[in-house]
Structure formats: C-alpha cells, structure tokens
C-alpha positions in Angstrom: 7.4 19.8 -9.4 3.9 18.8 -10.0 2.3 16.0 -8.3 3.0 12.2 -9.5 0.6 10.4 -11.3 0.2 7.4 -9.0 -1.5 6.3 -6.1 -0.2 5.7 -2.0 -1.4 2.1 -1.0 -2.1 2.4 2.9 -3.1 0.1 5.9 -5.7 0.2 8.5 -3.2 -1.7 10.4 0.2 -3.6 9.9 -0.3 -7.3 8.3 -3.7 -6.5 6.5 -2.5 -7.3 2.9 -1.6 -4.1 1.3 1.9 -5.7 -0.2 -0.5 -8.2 -2.1 -2.9 -5.5 -3.2 0.1 -3.6 -4.7 1.7 -6.3 -6.1 -1.5 -7.6 -7.6 -1.9 -3.8 -8.7 1.6 -3.7 -10.2 1.1 -6.6 -12.5 -2.0 -5.6 -13.9 -0.3 -2.5 -14.8 2.2 -4.1 -16.8 -0.3 -6.5 -18.1 -2.1 -3.0 -19.4 1.1 -2.1 -21.4 2.0 0.3 -18.6 5.1 0.9 -16.7 4.3 0.7 -12.9 7.2 2.1 -10.6 7.0 0.6 -7.3 8.1 2.5 -4.4 8.3 1.5 -0.7 10.6 4.0 1.0 11.0 2.0 4.5 10.6 -1.5 4.6 11.2 -2.7 8.4 11.7 -6.1 9.8 14.4 -6.7 7.0 17.1 -9.5 7.6 18.9 -8.0 5.6 16.6 -7.3 2.3 13.2 -5.9 2.1 11.1 -9.1 1.2 8.0 -6.9 0.6 9.6 -4.1 -1.8 11.1 -7.2 -3.6 8.1 -8.6 -4.0 6.9 -5.4 -5.6 9.7 -5.0 -8.0 9.6 -8.3 -9.1 5.8 -7.6 -10.1 6.4 -4.6 -11.9 9.6 -5.2 -13.5 10.2 -1.8 -13.6 13.5 0.3 -15.3 14.5 0.8 -11.5 16.5 -1.1 -8.9 15.6 -2.9 -5.9 17.5 -0.5 -3.9 15.6 2.5 -5.5 12.7 0.8 -4.7 13.1 0.5 -1.3 16.3 2.9 0.1 15.9 2.3 3.5 15.6 -1.5 4.6 15.9 -1.2 8.3 16.2 -4.6 10.6 13.8 -3.9 13.2 10.3 -4.9 13.2 8.7 -1.7 14.2 8.0 1.5 13.2 10.1 3.2 10.5 11.3 6.0 13.2 12.0 3.6 15.9 13.8 1.1 13.5 15.6 3.9 12.2 16.7 5.1 15.9 18.1 1.7 16.5 19.8 1.8 13.4 21.2 5.1 14.1 19.4 6.9 11.1 17.0 9.6 11.0 14.5 9.4 8.5 13.9 12.6 6.6 10.5 13.1 5.0 11.7 15.4 2.4 14.0 13.1 1.7 11.4 10.2 0.8 9.3 12.7 -1.1 12.2 13.7 -3.3 12.8 10.1 -3.8 9.2 9.4 -5.4 9.2 12.4 -7.0 12.2 11.0 -9.0 11.1 7.7 -9.5 7.9 9.0 -10.7 9.4 10.6 -14.1 10.8 7.1 -15.0 7.4 5.2 -15.7 3.7 6.0 -16.3 2.2 4.9 -12.5 4.0 5.2 -9.2 2.6 2.8 -6.8 3.9 4.1 -3.3 3.4 1.7 -0.7 3.7 2.9 3.3 5.0 1.0 6.5 2.3 -0.1 8.6 -1.0 1.8 9.1 -2.0 5.5 8.0 -0.4 7.3 11.3 2.7 5.2 11.7 5.5 7.9 12.4 8.4 8.1 9.6 9.9 11.2 10.9 9.3 12.6 14.4 5.3 13.4 14.4 5.4 13.0 10.2 3.3 10.0 9.5 2.4 7.9 6.2 -0.3 10.3 5.7 2.2 13.1 5.4 4.0 11.2 2.9 0.9 10.6 1.0 -0.2 14.5 1.3 3.3 15.8 0.3 3.4 13.6 -2.6 0.1 14.4 -3.9 -1.1 10.8 -4.0 -4.8 9.6 -3.4 -5.0 7.0 -1.2 -6.0 3.2 -2.1 -7.0 1.8 1.5 -6.4 -1.7 2.6 -8.0 -3.7 5.6 -8.1 -7.0 6.7 -11.4 -8.7 6.6 -11.1 -10.3 10.5 -12.9 -8.8 13.4 -12.0 -5.3 14.5 -11.7 -4.3 10.7 -14.9 -2.0 10.8 -13.6 0.2 13.6 -10.1 0.2 12.1 -11.4 1.0 9.0 -13.7 3.8 10.1 -11.1 5.4 11.9 -8.9 5.3 9.1 -11.5 6.8 6.7 -11.9 9.9 9.4 -8.6 10.7 9.2 -7.9 10.8 5.7 -10.9 13.1 5.5 -10.3 15.2 8.3 -6.4 15.5 6.2 -8.1 16.1 3.0 -6.5 12.9 1.4 -8.8 11.5 -1.5 -9.6 7.9 -0.7 -9.2 6.6 -4.4 -10.8 3.0 -3.1 -11.1 0.5 -0.1 -10.0 -3.0 -0.5 -10.7 -5.6 2.1 -8.5 -8.7 2.0 -9.2 -12.5 3.9 -5.8 -13.0 5.9 -7.3 -16.0 7.5 -8.1 -19.4 5.7 -11.5 -19.7 7.1 -14.1 -17.3 6.8 -15.8 -15.8 10.1 -19.5 -15.3 11.0 -19.1 -11.9 11.5 -17.4 -11.2 8.0 -20.8 -11.2 6.1 -21.7 -7.8 7.7 -18.4 -6.4 7.4 -19.2 -4.5 4.2 -22.7 -3.4 4.7 -21.5 -1.8 8.0 -18.5 0.0 6.8 -20.2 1.6 4.4 -23.0 2.6 6.9 -20.6 4.2 9.0 -18.1 5.6 6.4 -20.2 6.3 3.2 -17.4 3.9 1.5 -18.2 0.7 0.2 -15.7 -1.2 -0.6 -14.5 -2.2 -3.8 -14.3 -6.0 -3.0 -12.3 -8.7 -1.1 -9.3 -10.4 -2.3 -9.8 -13.9 -1.7 -7.0 -15.8 1.2 -4.4 -17.0 -1.2 -2.2 -19.9 -0.2 1.8 -19.1 0.3 2.5 -20.6 -3.1 0.1 -18.0 -4.4 1.5 -15.4 -3.0 4.8 -15.9 -4.2 3.3 -15.6 -8.0 2.2 -12.0 -9.1 0.4 -13.5 -11.7 -1.7 -15.6 -9.4 -2.3 -12.7 -7.2 -3.2 -10.2 -9.9 -5.8 -12.5 -11.6 -7.3 -12.5 -7.8 -7.5 -9.0 -7.6 -8.3 -8.2 -11.4 -12.1 -8.1 -10.7 -11.9 -5.6 -8.0 -8.9 -3.2 -9.2 -9.4 -3.5 -13.2 -11.9 -0.7 -13.1 -8.7 1.3 -11.2 -6.2 0.1 -13.6 -8.4 1.3 -16.7 -8.3 4.7 -15.1 -5.2 4.9 -14.5 -4.4 4.2 -17.8 -6.7 7.6 -19.2 
C-alpha cells in the first residue's frame, strides 16, 4: 500500500501542546472543505475515555468513530508500552500501522498524533518515530516555549535527521500564561542550532478556548494556514 497522505504530529516531550496543534489543524482542514481523518492509536491516562482523541474527533467531525480514532485507550498515565503491559496487552506496531492505512482511505488528510515524545516506546523498542516511518508520514514537530525547549527541540530534530524522517515544520506552544524573559531567545537559538526556524508560536489559550476547536483554529491559523493550503494540493 502506498504511503497515506497526511502528517504525523510529534512532540519534543509530553504535555507540550501537540493535541492543541492537531485539533487546530483538523478544524482548519475541515474549514477548507477537506476531510481530515484523526488517528491517535494509543492514548494513556484514560479514565476511561481518551479525552485528547475525542478533541481531535470532534474538531474533524470525520466519517469515522471515536473508537476507530483511538483503538487503544489505556488507563495508566505512562509510556504506551508500559501502560499496555499493566493492562495485560501487547501493542503491535504493525497493527497500528494497518489501522492508520485503513483510516487514510476514508478522507483527504490523515492526522496522526503520537503519545508523548518522539522516542516513547510503543512496542518493545519501537517508538513513535518508527510508527511515523512505517506510515510514511512527514513530521510536524511541536515543542513547548518554556525553559528547556532548546535542548529538547534540538535533540528531537537531530533524531529525526538521523532516521531520515522529513520535518514538515516546527511549532512552539506557550503552555503558561506568563511569558518568561528567556523566551525571546528561543526561536533564534533553535534556528542557529538546528537550521529549522519555527513556523510560529501558539499563544497561551484559556481552558475555555481549549474546549473550542474553532478558537484553537483561529489561534493556529496564522501559523498553519500555509501548511493547510499545501495539503490541499
């Protein structure tokens, strides 16, 4: 089967805002008259519903079910391999890849969101990076704006290049309400270290805004509008 048309939303760490970016992207694609198919194959910390997957599903309103969007909602807030082991399961990367390929045929753009950072284990030593590679998807990388992001981002981009995974773009997300003094240097230093200039920074959003995919789409549109246009081609 040929590689599905879409992208893989990866994080430099957990809690960096990749679901927010993916939700905004899904709604922008829908606004553009295309069918976005979200796929978060594994979500951990579910009690019991996969809340991130539900946000993606509601933003895209795809011709698929929530269960298809997230076939493995796991209770333990841990790496997928660990959460699956506690649940008495063994995740198989090949199965997750087949699931993504099947979903890709039901819309225009497949949006896959990993669980945690790029190298979080899913199936033994196989990680989110392996899932993206086997799906044949380019990476939209998401990192937080807070302290430590330069190191995390540079390491993640280095690993992407080592594996030969194409970097579609880098988005930073302000995850705290107050901007810190160091933030004004982040973009320039990331570009100096990696050669990749961030597409932009998603502003901090209130809890109410994070519950509204249209407000998220409005916030990310100046950053991802060009990407959405390219995906329409």
